[in-house]
C-alpha positions as CSV (number, residue, x, y, z in Angstrom):
1,M,0.0,-0.2,0.0
2,K,1.5,3.3,-0.9
3,V,1.2,6.1,1.4
4,Y,0.9,9.9,1.0
5,Y,0.8,12.2,4.3
6,F,-0.7,15.1,3.5
7,L,-2.4,16.7,0.5
8,G,1.0,18.5,-0.4
9,K,2.4,16.0,-3.6
10,T,-0.9,15.3,-4.7
11,K,0.3,15.1,-8.1
12,Q,2.2,12.0,-7.4
13,I,-1.8,10.6,-6.4
14,P,-3.3,8.4,-9.4
15,R,-6.7,10.2,-10.2
16,G,-10.3,8.4,-10.9
17,T,-10.2,6.4,-7.8
18,V,-12.6,4.5,-5.3
19,A,-12.3,6.5,-2.4
20,S,-13.8,5.8,1.4
21,I,-13.0,8.7,4.2
22,G,-12.9,8.0,7.5
23,I,-10.1,7.4,11.3
24,F,-11.6,4.1,11.2
25,D,-9.8,3.7,14.8
26,G,-9.7,0.3,15.4
27,L,-10.9,-0.7,12.2
28,H,-13.4,-2.5,13.8
29,K,-16.4,-4.8,12.2
30,G,-18.1,-1.9,10.5
31,H,-15.3,-0.3,8.9
32,L,-13.9,-4.0,7.7
33,H,-18.0,-4.2,5.8
34,L,-17.0,-0.6,4.4
35,I,-13.4,-1.5,3.4
36,K,-14.2,-4.9,2.2
37,A,-16.2,-3.0,0.1
38,L,-14.7,-1.1,-1.1
39,V,-11.7,-3.0,-1.9
40,K,-14.1,-5.4,-3.9
41,R,-15.6,-2.5,-6.1
42,A,-12.2,-1.1,-7.3
43,K,-11.4,-4.3,-8.2
44,S,-14.7,-5.0,-10.4
45,I,-14.1,-2.3,-11.7
46,K,-10.5,-1.9,-12.3
47,R,-9.1,1.0,-10.1
48,K,-7.1,2.0,-7.1
49,S,-8.7,1.4,-3.7
50,L,-8.1,4.5,-1.3
51,I,-8.4,5.0,2.1
52,L,-9.2,9.4,3.3
53,T,-7.8,9.1,7.3
54,F,-6.6,11.7,9.1
55,Y,-4.7,12.7,11.9
56,P,-4.5,13.6,14.6
57,H,-7.5,12.5,15.9
58,P,-9.9,15.0,15.7
59,S,-11.3,15.1,20.2
60,K,-7.2,16.3,19.9
61,I,-8.1,19.2,18.4
62,L,-11.3,20.1,18.9
63,N,-11.7,18.9,22.6
64,R,-8.0,18.9,24.4
65,K,-9.4,19.1,28.1
66,K,-10.4,15.8,27.6
67,F,-8.3,13.0,25.9
68,T,-9.5,10.0,24.3
69,P,-6.7,7.4,23.7
70,L,-7.0,5.9,20.2
71,L,-8.1,1.8,20.4
72,I,-5.1,1.8,17.5
73,S,-2.5,4.3,16.4
74,L,-1.7,5.4,13.0
75,K,1.0,3.1,11.9
76,H,-0.8,0.5,13.2
77,R,-4.2,1.6,11.4
78,L,-2.4,1.8,7.8
79,N,-0.8,-1.4,8.5
80,L,-3.8,-2.9,8.8
81,L,-5.0,-1.7,5.8
82,E,-2.6,-2.7,4.0
83,A,-3.0,-6.2,5.2
84,L,-6.9,-5.3,4.0
85,G,-5.8,-4.8,0.6
86,V,-5.8,-1.4,0.5
87,D,-3.9,0.4,-2.9
88,L,-3.4,4.0,-1.3
89,A,-4.0,5.6,1.8
90,I,-3.8,9.7,2.0
91,V,-2.8,10.8,6.3
92,I,-4.7,13.8,6.2
93,K,-3.5,16.8,9.1
94,F,-6.4,17.3,11.5
95,N,-5.7,20.7,12.6
96,K,-8.5,24.3,13.5
97,R,-7.9,24.9,9.4
98,F,-8.9,22.2,8.2
99,A,-12.0,21.3,10.6
100,G,-13.3,24.7,9.9
101,I,-13.4,23.3,5.8
102,K,-17.0,23.6,4.8
103,P,-18.9,19.9,3.3
104,R,-19.2,21.9,0.0
105,D,-14.6,23.1,0.5
106,F,-14.0,19.8,1.2
107,I,-15.7,18.2,-2.2
108,T,-14.3,20.6,-4.8
109,D,-11.7,21.0,-3.3
110,V,-10.4,17.6,-2.2
111,L,-12.2,14.7,-3.1
112,C,-12.7,16.7,-7.3
113,R,-9.8,19.5,-7.4
114,R,-6.8,17.3,-5.8
115,L,-7.4,13.8,-6.4
116,G,-10.3,13.2,-9.1
117,V,-11.9,10.9,-7.3
118,K,-14.1,8.1,-9.5
119,E,-16.6,7.0,-6.7
120,V,-16.7,7.4,-3.5
121,L,-18.6,4.8,-1.0
122,I,-19.2,5.7,2.4
123,G,-21.6,4.0,5.9
124,D,-24.9,5.0,5.9
125,N,-24.5,7.4,8.9
126,F,-21.9,9.2,6.9
127,N,-21.5,12.8,8.3
128,F,-18.1,15.6,7.3
129,G,-17.2,19.1,7.4
130,Y,-17.6,22.2,9.7
131,H,-19.1,20.3,13.0
132,K,-20.0,17.8,10.6
133,S,-22.8,19.5,8.4
134,G,-22.3,17.7,5.3
135,N,-24.1,14.4,5.0
136,I,-25.2,11.5,2.4
137,G,-28.1,14.2,1.1
138,L,-25.0,16.9,0.2
139,L,-22.6,14.9,-1.4
140,K,-25.4,12.6,-4.1
141,R,-26.5,16.0,-5.3
142,L,-22.8,17.5,-6.0
143,S,-21.7,14.2,-7.3
144,G,-24.3,14.2,-11.2
145,E,-22.0,18.3,-11.6
146,Y,-18.6,16.9,-10.5
147,G,-19.0,13.8,-12.1
148,F,-18.6,11.4,-9.3
149,S,-20.3,9.1,-8.2
150,V,-21.2,7.6,-4.4
151,R,-22.5,4.4,-3.4
152,V,-23.6,3.6,0.8
153,V,-22.6,0.3,2.1
154,R,-25.5,-0.5,5.1
155,L,-23.2,0.1,8.9
156,H,-22.2,-3.8,10.1
157,K,-24.6,-4.3,13.3
158,K,-24.1,-6.4,16.4
159,D,-27.0,-7.4,18.7
160,K,-29.3,-4.4,17.2
161,R,-26.4,-1.9,17.8
162,I,-23.9,-0.4,15.4
163,V,-20.5,-1.0,16.2
164,S,-18.4,1.8,17.1
165,S,-15.0,2.8,18.6
166,T,-16.1,4.6,21.3
167,H,-18.4,1.0,22.7
168,I,-15.0,-0.5,22.0
169,R,-13.0,1.7,23.5
170,S,-15.1,1.4,26.4
171,L,-15.2,-2.8,26.8
172,I,-11.5,-2.4,26.2
173,M,-10.5,-0.1,29.2
174,K,-12.9,-1.5,31.6
175,G,-11.0,-4.9,30.5
176,R,-14.0,-6.8,28.6
177,L,-11.7,-8.3,26.0
178,K,-14.2,-11.3,25.0
179,E,-16.3,-8.7,24.2
180,A,-13.9,-6.1,22.1
181,S,-12.6,-8.5,20.8
182,R,-16.1,-10.0,18.9
183,L,-16.4,-6.3,17.5
184,L,-13.3,-5.1,16.4
185,G,-13.7,-9.1,14.8
186,R,-9.9,-9.6,15.8
187,P,-8.5,-10.6,19.2
188,V,-7.7,-7.2,21.1
189,S,-3.9,-5.7,20.5
190,I,-2.4,-3.8,21.0
191,L,1.1,-1.6,18.8
192,G,4.1,-0.5,20.6
193,T,7.4,-0.1,20.1
194,V,9.9,-1.5,22.8
195,K,12.0,0.7,24.9
196,G,14.7,1.1,27.3
197,G,13.6,-0.1,31.3
198,A,15.2,-0.7,34.7
199,R,16.0,-4.9,33.5
200,I,14.1,-6.0,37.0
201,G,12.8,-8.7,34.4
202,R,16.4,-9.6,33.6
203,A,17.5,-9.3,37.3
204,L,14.7,-11.8,38.0
205,G,15.4,-14.4,35.4
206,Y,12.4,-13.5,33.1
207,P,14.1,-10.6,30.7
208,T,11.0,-8.6,29.0
209,A,10.7,-5.8,26.7
210,N,9.7,-2.3,27.8
211,I,6.5,-1.0,25.5
212,D,5.6,2.2,24.5
213,P,1.5,1.6,23.0
214,H,1.4,5.2,21.6
215,H,-1.5,5.6,23.3
216,E,-3.5,3.3,22.2
217,A,-6.7,2.0,24.8
218,I,-4.8,-0.3,26.8
219,P,-7.0,-3.4,29.4
220,P,-6.6,-2.3,33.1
221,S,-3.9,-3.4,35.4
222,G,-2.6,-7.3,35.1
223,V,-1.6,-9.8,34.0
224,Y,-2.1,-11.7,30.5
225,A,-1.4,-14.5,29.0
226,V,-0.5,-13.3,24.6
227,Y,0.4,-13.6,21.7
228,V,3.4,-11.7,20.2
229,N,4.2,-10.9,16.3
230,L,8.0,-9.8,15.3
231,D,8.9,-10.2,12.4
232,D,5.8,-11.8,10.1
233,R,7.0,-14.2,13.2
234,R,4.7,-15.8,16.1
235,Y,5.6,-15.5,20.0
236,K,3.9,-16.5,23.1
237,G,4.8,-14.7,26.6
238,I,2.8,-13.0,29.2
239,L,2.5,-9.4,29.8
240,N,2.2,-7.4,32.7
241,I,0.2,-3.7,32.6
242,G,0.7,-1.4,35.3
243,F,2.8,0.3,39.0
244,K,5.3,-2.6,40.2
245,P,3.8,-2.3,43.7
246,T,7.0,-5.1,44.5
247,F,9.7,-2.3,43.7
248,Q,7.1,0.6,44.3
249,R,6.9,1.1,47.7
250,K,6.8,4.5,48.6
251,C,5.3,6.1,45.4
252,Y,3.7,4.7,42.3
253,P,4.4,6.0,38.5
254,P,2.0,8.8,37.0
255,E,1.3,6.4,34.0
256,P,0.9,2.4,33.8
257,T,3.9,0.1,32.8
258,I,3.4,-2.7,30.5
259,E,6.1,-5.3,29.8
260,V,5.8,-8.5,28.3
261,H,8.2,-11.1,28.2
262,I,8.6,-13.3,24.9
263,F,8.4,-17.5,26.4
264,N,12.0,-18.8,25.0
265,F,13.0,-15.9,23.1
266,K,17.3,-13.6,22.8
267,K,17.3,-11.5,20.3
268,D,17.7,-7.6,21.2
269,I,14.4,-6.0,20.1
270,Y,15.3,-2.5,21.4
271,G,13.4,-0.1,18.7
272,R,11.8,-2.3,16.9
273,D,7.4,-2.4,17.1
274,L,5.8,-5.8,18.2
275,E,2.1,-6.2,17.9
276,I,0.9,-7.8,21.1
277,F,-2.3,-9.8,20.9
278,F,-4.5,-10.0,24.7
279,V,-5.9,-13.7,24.6
280,K,-6.3,-14.6,28.7
281,R,-6.3,-11.7,31.7
282,L,-4.1,-14.3,34.4
283,R,-4.8,-11.9,37.2
284,P,-4.5,-9.2,39.0
285,E,-1.4,-7.2,39.5
286,K,-0.3,-8.0,43.1
287,R,2.2,-6.8,46.1
288,F,5.3,-9.9,46.9
289,K,7.1,-9.2,50.1
290,D,10.2,-10.1,48.7
291,R,12.0,-11.2,44.6
292,E,11.6,-14.8,45.5
293,N,7.7,-14.2,46.0
294,L,7.1,-12.5,43.0
295,I,9.6,-15.0,41.1
296,K,7.3,-18.2,42.0
297,R,4.5,-16.4,41.1
298,I,5.6,-15.8,37.5
299,R,6.3,-19.7,36.9
300,L,3.0,-20.0,38.1
301,D,1.8,-17.0,35.5
302,E,4.0,-18.6,32.7
303,K,2.6,-22.4,33.2
304,A,-1.2,-21.2,33.6
305,A,-0.1,-19.0,29.9
306,A,1.2,-22.1,28.5
307,K,-2.2,-23.4,29.2
308,V,-3.9,-21.2,27.4
309,L,-1.8,-20.0,24.4
């Protein structure tokens, strides 16, 4: 998949594409339904499929006081779009200026003048432009005038409820991973970069990779059985989310740490990206009176995870 960042080099972008527009946070079942239809339609008329997405998340610009963690980071989103067979993606910089664009201007300037789209596929709740004042009716009315067509895809529902990123985010942060996985259409996962840590795990005989999750929504603190994807290979492991209570006796850090121990693994992976899939929560985080008791518990966690994975 070819990715174009922002709209500065639109001359390089193929014209006459079949396009879809959205943030696609989480790429859940509702999104998958639309994107699969997009890819299929583009192939059927021998055109390129195009996704227009936005960064940062609009809530970061429009509601700065209330931070909304992402279900998946931009990099994670693009990786998943590529796996779905999308040909092209444009990442549009979302700022206050772009937030103020009028719906008609978005159609005429972005979709038509800059991109020259042939067709737009959208969900049946699609809104766009300043204060979401643009709707499907306006898009259809202007499509005839500007020479592109519009196809509306009915939204995917689960138990008569529209699948939404907001609902899935809430489920993950409450630890209801099975429900979240059903709505995502895949196991809950995070994509994070391995960063340096205090090497406590190594001293205990269980070296861990410390993960920076790029502001993705994470489950509650605890110990989890996980799969780890690296270089097209899948590994088994245990992951801890929390505040290291055995070692942080006086004050906890402001943010929980994420550490994964990969079974039978000795490679140096600092700076690498790992995708980690949550399989099962084994237990809550616990403070142990000494290192020996912690090591005994980790051994039990390892055995419990091996049975699950």
